[in-house]
C-alpha positions in Angstrom: 12.9 -27.5 23.9 13.4 -24.9 21.2 11.5 -21.6 21.7 11.8 -19.0 18.9 9.4 -16.1 19.3 8.6 -13.9 16.3 10.4 -10.6 16.6 8.6 -7.4 16.9 10.0 -6.2 13.6 7.4 -8.3 11.7 4.6 -6.4 13.3 6.4 -3.1 12.4 6.6 -4.2 8.8 3.1 -5.4 8.7 1.8 -2.2 10.3 3.5 -0.1 7.5 2.2 -2.0 4.5 2.3 0.8 2.0 5.7 2.3 2.9 7.4 -0.6 4.6 10.3 0.2 7.0 13.7 1.6 6.2 16.6 -0.7 7.1 19.1 1.9 6.3 17.7 4.1 9.1 18.0 1.2 11.6 20.5 -1.5 10.4 20.0 -3.4 13.7 16.7 -4.7 12.4 18.4 -6.6 9.5 19.0 -9.7 11.6 15.4 -10.0 12.7 14.2 -9.2 9.1 16.4 -12.0 7.7 15.0 -14.3 10.4 11.4 -13.6 9.3 12.3 -14.1 5.7 14.0 -17.4 6.5 10.7 -18.6 8.1 8.8 -18.1 4.9 7.4 -14.6 5.2 7.3 -13.0 1.7 9.3 -9.9 2.4 10.2 -7.6 -0.5 13.3 -5.3 -0.5 13.4 -2.1 -2.5 15.9 0.8 -2.1 16.7 0.1 1.5 13.1 -0.5 2.6 11.4 -3.8 3.3 7.7 -4.5 2.8 5.3 -7.4 3.5 2.3 -7.7 1.2 -0.9 -8.6 2.9 -1.7 -12.2 2.4 -4.7 -14.1 3.9 -2.4 -17.1 4.6 0.3 -15.2 6.5 0.1 -15.6 10.3 1.1 -12.1 11.5 0.2 -11.1 15.1 -0.8 -7.5 14.3 -2.9 -8.5 11.4 -4.8 -11.1 13.5 -5.4 -8.4 16.2 -6.6 -5.9 13.7 -8.9 -8.3 11.9 -10.5 -9.9 15.0 -13.5 -8.0 16.3 -14.0 -7.9 20.1 -17.2 -9.8 20.9 -16.6 -11.7 24.2 -13.5 -9.7 25.2 -12.2 -6.3 24.3 -9.1 -7.1 22.2 -7.4 -10.3 21.2 -3.7 -10.1 22.2 -1.5 -12.3 20.1 1.9 -13.8 20.7 3.5 -15.7 17.9 6.3 -18.1 17.7 8.2 -19.5 14.8 8.9 -22.6 16.9 7.8 -23.8 20.3 7.2 -27.0 22.1 3.5 -26.7 22.7 1.2 -23.6 22.5 -0.9 -25.1 25.3 2.1 -25.3 27.6 3.1 -21.7 26.8 -0.5 -20.6 27.3 -0.7 -22.3 30.7 2.5 -20.5 31.7 1.2 -17.1 30.5 -2.2 -17.7 32.3 -0.4 -18.4 35.6 1.5 -15.2 35.1 -1.7 -13.2 34.7 -2.2 -13.0 31.0 -5.6 -11.5 30.0 -8.5 -13.4 28.7 -8.5 -13.4 24.9 -4.7 -13.8 24.7 -3.8 -16.0 21.7 -0.6 -18.1 21.5 0.2 -19.5 18.1 3.1 -21.2 16.4 4.3 -21.7 12.9 5.7 -25.1 14.1 5.4 -27.1 17.3 8.0 -29.6 18.4 5.9 -31.2 21.1 2.3 -30.6 20.1 -0.2 -32.3 22.4 -3.4 -34.2 21.8 -5.9 -35.8 24.1 -4.8 -38.7 26.3 -1.1 -37.9 26.0 -1.0 -38.3 22.3 1.3 -36.2 20.1 0.0 -33.7 17.5 2.3 -33.6 14.5 2.9 -29.9 13.7 5.1 -29.3 10.7 5.9 -25.6 9.7 3.5 -23.8 7.4 1.3 -26.8 7.1 -1.4 -26.3 9.8 -2.9 -24.0 12.4 -1.5 -24.5 15.9 -2.9 -22.1 18.5 -4.2 -21.7 22.0 -6.7 -19.3 23.6 -6.5 -18.2 27.3 -9.9 -17.8 29.0 -11.0 -16.7 32.4 -14.4 -18.4 32.8 -16.7 -17.3 35.5 -18.9 -20.4 35.4 -18.5 -23.4 37.7 -15.5 -25.6 37.0 -17.8 -28.6 36.3 -19.1 -26.8 33.2 -15.7 -25.9 31.7 -15.6 -29.1 29.6 -18.3 -27.5 27.5 -15.7 -25.1 26.2 -14.5 -28.0 24.0 -17.9 -28.1 22.4 -17.8 -24.3 21.9 -14.5 -24.6 20.1 -15.8 -27.6 18.0 -18.8 -25.7 16.8 -16.7 -22.6 16.1 -14.3 -24.7 13.9 -17.2 -26.4 12.2 -18.7 -23.0 11.2 -15.3 -21.6 10.2 -14.7 -24.6 7.8 -18.2 -24.2 6.5 -17.5 -20.5 5.8 -14.8 -21.6 3.3 -17.5 -22.9 1.0 -20.2 -20.3 1.8 -17.8 -17.4 1.1 -16.4 -18.9 -2.1 -12.9 -19.5 -0.8 -13.1 -23.1 -1.9 -15.2 -24.5 -4.9 -17.4 -26.9 -2.9 -18.6 -27.2 0.6 -16.8 -29.7 2.9 -18.3 -32.9 4.4 -17.8 -31.9 8.1 -18.6 -33.9 11.2 -17.9 -33.7 14.9 -16.8 -36.7 16.9 -17.0 -36.7 20.7 -15.3 -35.2 22.5 -12.8 -33.1 20.5 -12.3 -34.2 16.9 -13.4 -32.5 13.7 -13.7 -34.8 10.7 -13.7 -34.2 7.0 -15.1 -37.0 4.9 -14.9 -39.2 7.9 -11.2 -38.6 8.6 -9.7 -36.6 11.5 -8.6 -33.1 10.4 -8.5 -31.1 13.7 -8.5 -31.6 17.4 -9.1 -29.6 20.5 -7.3 -29.9 23.8 -8.8 -28.2 26.9 -6.5 -27.7 29.9 -6.8 -25.7 33.1 -4.6 -23.6 35.4 -6.0 -23.7 38.9 -5.0 -22.3 42.2 -4.7 -18.5 42.1 -5.1 -17.1 38.6 -7.6 -19.7 37.4 -7.8 -20.1 33.7 -8.8 -22.5 30.9 -6.7 -22.8 27.8 -8.3 -24.1 24.6 -5.7 -25.5 22.2 -6.6 -26.1 18.5 -4.6 -28.0 15.9 -5.8 -28.1 12.3 -4.3 -30.0 9.4 -4.3 -27.5 6.5 -1.8 -28.4 3.8 -1.3 -32.0 2.6 2.2 -32.1 4.2 0.5 -32.0 7.6 -0.7 -35.6 7.3 2.0 -38.3 7.5 1.6 -41.1 5.0 1.4 -43.6 7.8 -1.9 -41.9 9.0 -3.5 -41.2 5.6 -6.2 -43.8 6.1 -7.3 -42.1 9.4 -6.4 -38.4 8.9 -6.8 -35.7 6.2 -6.1 -32.0 5.7 -8.5 -29.2 4.7 -6.5 -28.5 1.6 -6.6 -32.1 0.5 -10.4 -32.2 0.9 -11.0 -28.8 -0.8 -8.5 -29.3 -3.6 -7.2 -25.8 -3.3 -4.8 -24.0 -0.9 -6.4 -22.8 2.3 -5.7 -19.3 3.7 -4.7 -20.0 7.3 -5.1 -16.5 8.9 -8.5 -16.1 7.2 -9.6 -19.4 8.8 -8.1 -18.4 12.2 -9.9 -15.1 12.2 -13.2 -16.7 11.3 -12.7 -19.2 14.2 -12.1 -16.4 16.6 -15.4 -14.7 15.6 -17.4 -17.9 16.0 -15.7 -18.9 19.2 -16.4 -15.6 20.8 -20.1 -15.8 19.9 -20.2 -19.3 21.5 -18.2 -18.1 24.5 -20.7 -15.3 25.2 -23.4 -17.9 25.5 -21.2 -20.0 27.8 -20.6 -17.0 30.0 -24.3 -16.5 30.2 -24.8 -20.1 31.3 -26.6 -21.2 28.2 -25.0 -24.6 28.2 -28.0 -26.6 26.8 -28.0 -24.3 23.7 -24.3 -25.0 23.1 -24.7 -28.7 23.4 -27.7 -28.6 21.1 -25.6 -26.7 18.6 -22.9 -29.4 18.8 -25.5 -32.2 18.4 -26.9 -30.6 15.3 -23.5 -30.8 13.7 -22.6 -34.3 14.8 -23.8 -37.6 13.4 -22.3 -39.8 16.2 -23.9 -38.7 19.5 -27.0 -40.9 19.3 -27.6 -44.4 18.0 -24.1 -45.0 16.7 -22.2 -48.2 17.4 -18.8 -47.4 19.1 -15.9 -49.0 20.9 -15.0 -47.4 24.3 -11.4 -47.8 25.6 -10.8 -46.9 29.2 -7.3 -48.0 30.2 -7.1 -51.8 29.5 -10.8 -52.1 29.3 -12.4 -52.2 25.8 -16.1 -52.7 25.2 -18.8 -52.2 22.6 -21.6 -49.7 23.2 -24.1 -47.5 21.4 -24.3 -43.7 21.9 -27.4 -42.3 23.4 -26.9 -38.6 24.1 -24.9 -36.1 26.0 -24.9 -35.2 29.7 -25.5 -31.7 31.0 -21.8 -31.1 31.1 -21.1 -32.5 27.6 -20.0 -36.1 28.5 -21.1 -38.9 26.2 -23.9 -41.2 27.3 -23.7 -44.8 26.1 -25.8 -47.9 26.3 -23.7 -51.0 26.8 -24.3 -54.5 25.5 -26.1 -55.5 28.7 -28.5 -52.6 28.3 -27.1 -50.4 31.0 -26.8 -46.6 30.4 -23.5 -45.1 31.4 -21.6 -41.8 31.0 -18.1 -41.6 29.5 -16.1 -38.8 31.0 -12.6 -39.4 29.6 -12.4 -42.6 27.6 -11.3 -43.1 24.0 -14.2 -43.5 21.7 -14.0 -44.9 18.1 -16.9 -45.5 15.7 -17.3 -49.1 14.7 -17.2 -49.5 11.0 -19.6 -51.9 9.3 
């Protein structure tokens, strides 16, 4: 597995926006600077100094930290990678090693991005947002699945902010599909993967993958998936969207920490069209059956009514909406 962490020099350049940093004073930095430039960071060279103009699309650790207000935790600590297998795997490793709540792991590119039920999340460079948050919840483990709903609502609101704040010309047609998908115009655009580190330094890690640029969607999946930029018709500033997500997520996480689970689930239901009265297909292993949605449980699981009239709760199955 390839792991290539972003060198500290990028933060140094980004922290000295006006003056830049002098390479003639420290030639040992040149290799790292060239590495950053080769990964698409728009560095400008002038009389032995290098600068990085602030750009709302550039994913720079120190900029994310400075632009993210502490709401549910004191400071968001960011580790960035040009390339990594999976941000969730790195976050789990960091969590077990004692990383603080509010630590964010992000990657420009993932080589082994993970989705739910063992699926792969395709993660080409500069085409999406791929990140994971480390959390230390103090609520019962049985309630931790609701963190997926917290993240879903936060991403919904972040995407809606694009239209509300004039970043894109028109508002997006956003929907939430149980348990972890965000849809635009009925197609999958983002997914959330909640995993846990238990035994000792207990933690939850919330991984998020968002298709941003058209290149993030393979042609073979274009009938099922889309990207924010495709739906908006304009380029989407990735760091801007990430910082908005961190704000909305922290607001939701404060409610989670206070035990206000019903409010969180109600928020999710208000933003979803599929949680009640929708015909679906449920796949659990080799078992496939038709059902109709009829609510959420107290821990966020999907309630269904089967063809024989029985009500059941789906904890981990694969759910797809039946098209007419």
